[in-house]
N, C-alpha and C positions, 0 to 999 in steps of 0.2 A: 504492550503496544503491538508486538508481533502477532499475538493471538487475535487482537481486535482487527488488524488489517487483514489477516487470513480469513477470519469469520465473515467480514463484509465482502471480500473478494469472492469467496465461495458462494455467497448468496447471489452475486451478480452474474456469474458465468454459467455456461451450459455443461462444462466439464470440471466440476469442483475438485476432482481427484488430481488434476494437473496444476493446481494452485500451490505455489511454494513461496515462502518469504525467507530471505536470507538477511541477517542483521550484521552490519559492519559497525563495530562499536569503538568510539573514541573516548577520550576522557570526559568531555561534556557534550558530545554529539553522537547521534545515531543515524546511520543510513539504512533504510529498509528497502531491500530490492525485491520487488514483486514480480513474479514470473507466472504467466498464465499460458494457456494453449494459444497458438497463433490465431485460431478462429475467434477467440474470446477477447483479444486485445481491444477491439473496438468497443466492446461492452464495458470494459473497465475504464477506458478513456472517456467515452460518452461524446455527445454532440458538443463540438467546440471545446472539448476538454473539461466540461462541467463536472462530471463524475470524478475524474482524476483530481480536480481542484478540491472537491468536497472531501475526498479521502485524505488529501494532504492537510486540509484544515483540521479535520478530526484528529489525525495523528499528531499534528503540531500542538493542538490544545492539550492533548494527553501528555505530551512530552514536557510542556511548560509546567504542568502540575508536579512533575518529577524533577524539575530543575535542569532539564536537558533541552537540546535542540534536535529536532528530527527532520529528516529529508526522506521523501518517498520517491523511489525511482521505479518506473515500470519498464521492465526489460522484455525484449522480443524473445 
């Protein structure tokens, strides 16, 4: 899941070298913290949060297949 989120985020931004994903893992849940360049935050969030919602949906679907719950946080 981390690799998937990182791959998609790098494709969306202008500075892919500044994309990083930190995973905080619990017993049945994961929190994926996505960090991008301040100039690229808008590109990852998208208009009215549509891109961010699509990212969360993809990651959630991947997590369900693994029997876990995933949350994506976009950090400044």
